[in-house]
PLY file of the C-alpha trace (Angstrom):
ply
format ascii 1.0
element vertex 296
property float x
property float y
property float z
element edge 295
property int vertex1
property int vertex2
end_header
-12.65 16.10 2.09
-16.60 16.53 1.77
-17.24 18.41 -1.14
-13.65 19.40 -1.78
-13.92 21.78 0.97
-10.27 22.46 1.89
-8.85 22.74 5.42
-5.66 24.05 6.70
-3.96 22.16 9.79
-4.64 24.94 12.37
-8.58 24.71 11.35
-8.20 21.13 12.03
-6.73 21.42 15.13
-9.60 24.06 16.05
-12.36 21.65 15.03
-11.12 19.18 17.26
-10.46 21.30 20.16
-14.42 22.46 19.89
-15.53 19.03 19.05
-13.49 16.36 20.04
-16.08 13.31 19.81
-16.19 13.56 16.33
-15.16 9.99 14.80
-13.13 11.44 11.84
-10.85 8.97 9.83
-7.85 10.40 7.29
-6.67 7.81 4.81
-4.21 8.25 2.11
-6.80 7.61 -1.04
-9.94 7.07 -2.84
-9.57 2.90 -2.67
-8.51 3.23 1.22
-11.67 5.50 1.95
-14.19 2.95 0.12
-12.69 -0.10 1.79
-12.74 1.52 5.28
-16.25 3.09 5.06
-17.40 -0.49 3.60
-15.88 -2.40 6.33
-17.46 -0.32 8.94
-20.73 -0.51 7.22
-20.49 -4.47 7.09
-19.94 -4.54 10.80
-22.73 -1.89 11.38
-21.03 0.91 12.88
-22.40 4.36 12.37
-21.24 7.98 13.23
-18.21 8.13 11.33
-16.48 10.05 8.50
-13.82 8.85 6.22
-11.61 11.24 4.47
-9.26 11.53 1.75
-6.39 13.33 2.67
-5.64 15.21 -0.47
-7.85 18.26 0.49
-5.91 18.96 3.70
-3.60 21.52 3.12
-0.41 20.70 4.71
2.98 22.57 3.75
6.03 21.03 2.55
7.81 22.54 5.26
6.04 20.67 7.86
6.83 17.46 5.76
10.25 18.74 5.57
10.58 19.31 9.31
9.15 15.82 10.08
11.66 14.16 7.48
8.82 12.93 5.61
8.43 12.45 1.67
5.98 14.55 -0.28
3.05 12.08 -1.00
0.05 10.98 0.55
1.09 8.73 2.79
3.41 11.46 4.58
0.37 13.53 4.61
-1.38 11.42 6.65
1.16 10.78 9.08
2.18 14.61 9.09
-1.53 15.02 9.65
-1.60 13.11 12.72
1.48 13.91 14.53
0.63 17.75 14.19
-2.55 17.53 15.90
-1.21 15.51 18.48
1.29 18.15 18.85
-0.83 20.81 19.38
-3.83 19.55 21.44
-3.19 19.11 25.01
-6.23 16.07 24.86
-5.98 13.27 22.50
-9.51 13.39 20.71
-10.54 9.60 21.59
-11.93 8.86 17.92
-10.08 10.60 15.53
-8.15 8.40 13.41
-5.42 8.68 10.65
-4.47 5.54 8.68
-1.47 5.15 6.59
0.43 2.20 4.74
3.29 0.55 6.64
5.54 0.65 3.59
9.14 0.37 4.09
8.91 1.18 7.85
9.70 -2.10 8.94
12.80 -2.74 6.67
14.19 0.62 7.81
13.44 0.24 11.27
11.13 3.29 11.14
8.64 3.94 14.28
6.18 6.82 15.15
4.90 7.61 18.33
1.79 9.01 17.83
-1.91 7.91 19.56
-3.56 9.07 16.55
-1.86 7.12 13.89
-2.48 3.79 12.57
-0.80 1.93 10.02
-1.46 -1.20 7.65
-0.40 -4.44 9.34
1.53 -5.20 6.02
3.27 -2.67 3.64
-0.24 -1.45 2.22
-3.94 -2.24 2.16
-3.71 -4.42 -0.74
-1.61 -7.08 1.10
-4.90 -8.02 2.68
-5.88 -9.53 -0.47
-2.71 -11.57 -0.58
-4.01 -14.48 0.52
-5.33 -17.92 -1.01
-8.90 -17.58 -0.24
-9.34 -14.21 -1.87
-7.21 -15.07 -5.07
-9.03 -18.21 -5.46
-12.31 -16.87 -5.14
-11.04 -13.99 -7.88
-9.71 -16.83 -10.37
-12.39 -19.16 -10.13
-15.45 -16.84 -9.96
-14.40 -13.89 -11.19
-12.42 -14.99 -14.09
-13.78 -18.40 -14.69
-10.50 -20.11 -14.31
-9.74 -23.69 -13.52
-5.93 -22.73 -13.89
-3.56 -21.63 -12.54
-4.71 -22.14 -8.54
-4.33 -19.44 -6.15
-1.41 -21.32 -3.97
0.55 -21.69 -7.02
0.44 -18.32 -8.13
1.04 -16.69 -5.08
3.93 -18.96 -4.92
5.42 -18.12 -8.32
4.96 -14.25 -7.73
6.28 -13.76 -4.24
10.20 -13.99 -4.96
9.50 -11.32 -7.84
7.32 -9.03 -5.97
10.22 -9.20 -3.03
12.92 -8.21 -5.40
10.90 -5.31 -6.85
10.29 -4.14 -3.31
13.80 -4.10 -2.43
14.54 -2.11 -5.79
12.03 0.33 -4.78
13.43 0.72 -1.00
17.15 0.82 -2.29
15.75 4.05 -4.35
14.20 5.45 -1.32
16.79 4.92 1.13
19.67 6.50 -1.22
17.40 9.12 -1.98
17.33 9.47 -5.50
13.88 9.91 -6.04
14.10 8.23 -9.26
10.62 7.32 -11.53
9.41 4.08 -11.25
9.98 1.83 -14.37
6.54 0.79 -15.03
6.94 -2.22 -17.34
8.93 -4.47 -15.24
7.02 -7.54 -17.09
9.48 -6.74 -19.96
12.30 -8.70 -17.63
9.96 -11.40 -16.59
9.66 -15.04 -18.50
7.96 -17.96 -17.46
10.33 -20.99 -17.49
8.07 -24.17 -18.31
10.82 -26.56 -17.54
11.06 -25.62 -13.82
7.40 -23.74 -13.46
8.87 -20.75 -12.15
9.13 -17.19 -13.21
12.55 -16.01 -14.22
12.67 -12.52 -13.34
16.17 -10.71 -14.77
16.91 -8.51 -11.99
20.33 -7.09 -13.42
18.31 -5.83 -16.64
15.61 -4.19 -14.89
18.26 -2.05 -12.75
19.97 -0.86 -15.03
17.17 0.19 -17.42
15.37 1.74 -14.17
18.96 3.60 -13.39
19.17 4.60 -17.62
15.66 5.89 -17.89
16.59 8.27 -14.48
19.95 9.23 -16.26
21.52 7.69 -12.83
23.75 5.15 -14.55
26.76 6.18 -12.75
25.07 5.13 -9.13
24.75 1.37 -10.67
27.47 0.16 -8.02
26.12 1.97 -5.23
22.79 0.92 -5.91
23.88 -2.50 -5.90
25.68 -2.62 -2.64
22.53 -0.84 -0.63
20.30 -3.45 -2.39
22.37 -6.24 -1.12
22.53 -4.90 2.39
18.70 -4.44 2.56
18.30 -8.08 1.26
20.32 -9.19 4.28
17.60 -7.96 6.57
15.06 -10.70 7.23
11.31 -9.84 7.38
9.66 -13.21 7.57
6.28 -12.10 6.72
6.21 -11.64 2.24
3.29 -9.38 2.92
5.66 -6.99 4.46
7.62 -6.46 1.85
5.38 -6.13 -1.62
4.51 -3.15 -2.73
0.53 -2.73 -3.86
1.20 -1.67 -7.43
3.57 -4.11 -8.20
1.08 -7.10 -7.10
-1.49 -5.97 -9.59
0.92 -5.43 -12.26
2.80 -8.58 -11.82
-0.53 -10.86 -11.31
-2.10 -9.22 -14.37
1.20 -10.17 -16.34
0.89 -13.90 -15.08
-2.80 -14.77 -15.64
-2.98 -12.64 -19.11
-2.09 -16.15 -20.97
-5.00 -17.72 -19.29
-7.65 -15.63 -20.32
-10.73 -16.22 -22.61
-9.34 -14.46 -25.80
-12.29 -12.12 -25.71
-11.00 -10.07 -22.69
-7.45 -10.76 -23.14
-6.76 -7.75 -25.21
-8.73 -5.28 -22.76
-7.60 -6.86 -19.39
-5.50 -4.49 -17.35
-3.97 -4.22 -13.64
-6.78 -1.43 -12.70
-9.50 -3.97 -13.58
-7.81 -6.53 -11.93
-7.23 -4.46 -8.62
-11.02 -3.54 -8.58
-12.10 -6.99 -9.05
-9.83 -8.85 -6.68
-10.82 -5.85 -3.97
-14.64 -7.31 -4.40
-13.34 -10.65 -3.45
-12.08 -9.12 0.44
-14.01 -10.81 3.48
-15.09 -8.91 6.28
-14.31 -11.20 8.93
-10.93 -11.79 7.83
-10.21 -8.14 8.10
-11.56 -7.89 11.31
-9.06 -10.50 12.51
-6.24 -8.14 11.54
-4.76 -5.75 14.36
-5.65 -2.38 11.99
-8.95 -3.28 11.78
-9.24 -4.48 15.18
-7.97 -1.07 16.74
-10.14 0.92 14.42
-13.19 -0.79 15.56
-12.13 -0.54 19.19
-11.00 3.37 18.71
-14.90 3.90 17.15
-16.59 2.10 19.90
-15.06 3.47 23.01
0 1
1 2
2 3
3 4
4 5
5 6
6 7
7 8
8 9
9 10
10 11
11 12
12 13
13 14
14 15
15 16
16 17
17 18
18 19
19 20
20 21
21 22
22 23
23 24
24 25
25 26
26 27
27 28
28 29
29 30
30 31
31 32
32 33
33 34
34 35
35 36
36 37
37 38
38 39
39 40
40 41
41 42
42 43
43 44
44 45
45 46
46 47
47 48
48 49
49 50
50 51
51 52
52 53
53 54
54 55
55 56
56 57
57 58
58 59
59 60
60 61
61 62
62 63
63 64
64 65
65 66
66 67
67 68
68 69
69 70
70 71
71 72
72 73
73 74
74 75
75 76
76 77
77 78
78 79
79 80
80 81
81 82
82 83
83 84
84 85
85 86
86 87
87 88
88 89
89 90
90 91
91 92
92 93
93 94
94 95
95 96
96 97
97 98
98 99
99 100
100 101
101 102
102 103
103 104
104 105
105 106
106 107
107 108
108 109
109 110
110 111
111 112
112 113
113 114
114 115
115 116
116 117
117 118
118 119
119 120
120 121
121 122
122 123
123 124
124 125
125 126
126 127
127 128
128 129
129 130
130 131
131 132
132 133
133 134
134 135
135 136
136 137
137 138
138 139
139 140
140 141
141 142
142 143
143 144
144 145
145 146
146 147
147 148
148 149
149 150
150 151
151 152
152 153
153 154
154 155
155 156
156 157
157 158
158 159
159 160
160 161
161 162
162 163
163 164
164 165
165 166
166 167
167 168
168 169
169 170
170 171
171 172
172 173
173 174
174 175
175 176
176 177
177 178
178 179
179 180
180 181
181 182
182 183
183 184
184 185
185 186
186 187
187 188
188 189
189 190
190 191
191 192
192 193
193 194
194 195
195 196
196 197
197 198
198 199
199 200
200 201
201 202
202 203
203 204
204 205
205 206
206 207
207 208
208 209
209 210
210 211
211 212
212 213
213 214
214 215
215 216
216 217
217 218
218 219
219 220
220 221
221 222
222 223
223 224
224 225
225 226
226 227
227 228
228 229
229 230
230 231
231 232
232 233
233 234
234 235
235 236
236 237
237 238
238 239
239 240
240 241
241 242
242 243
243 244
244 245
245 246
246 247
247 248
248 249
249 250
250 251
251 252
252 253
253 254
254 255
255 256
256 257
257 258
258 259
259 260
260 261
261 262
262 263
263 264
264 265
265 266
266 267
267 268
268 269
269 270
270 271
271 272
272 273
273 274
274 275
275 276
276 277
277 278
278 279
279 280
280 281
281 282
282 283
283 284
284 285
285 286
286 287
287 288
288 289
289 290
290 291
291 292
292 293
293 294
294 295
């Protein structure tokens, strides 16, 4: 929070009991904070404050009781659930915003008036569109090739597979550390103009690096169960970090020599974020809901 002032859950409950008209917004991290602030500034809204969740002290026991993982997304959800439970009247303007993450795939829902979720799996998915990526490729990187539509088509299948692998780890509660260099399992097949992702090799490396090779059989079974669940919208089943990593891997060969060696996914993520459009965001349910809350 502001100036890194730490507050407990009960202190925040008291804050909103005494000042129910405060327009406070809690988000998972810095990028979320900056994006929400920028969007509301563009829409000329005032009187709001956006806070990162980190400085809010949320005991591990609270997360455990609510069946939540120990991460920032869970802390945002826990804050919303706790305040709603403790207050007799829900503050009109208080809002907690969390990534949808795996909730659609797992059929998970939360009954909480203070809580809003991203329309897709995460905030980065508002950039998974042809307009934003085309602007980034042509103007940001000065590339005439590859074209945005082709790139999105190419990376979608791999990103969905990575998302399902992550989801399998979640549902089996293996708590494995992610295998960052999944590009080692990717090759671009020039004959059919497609990315070939070796899922079997990646899963083997993933399990071995976490000393879970004995779980390979059950992991494959659960993965196929999740694969059978139909989520029509591709943006429901992509992890934001995987998007920036795979996109960086894909476009690096097209880059000018002078920037290729220093180019990385962090640079890509920040530059692509600058291509977002406030008017397009305003058409999404999350941002419409946010504007409605602040304006009432």
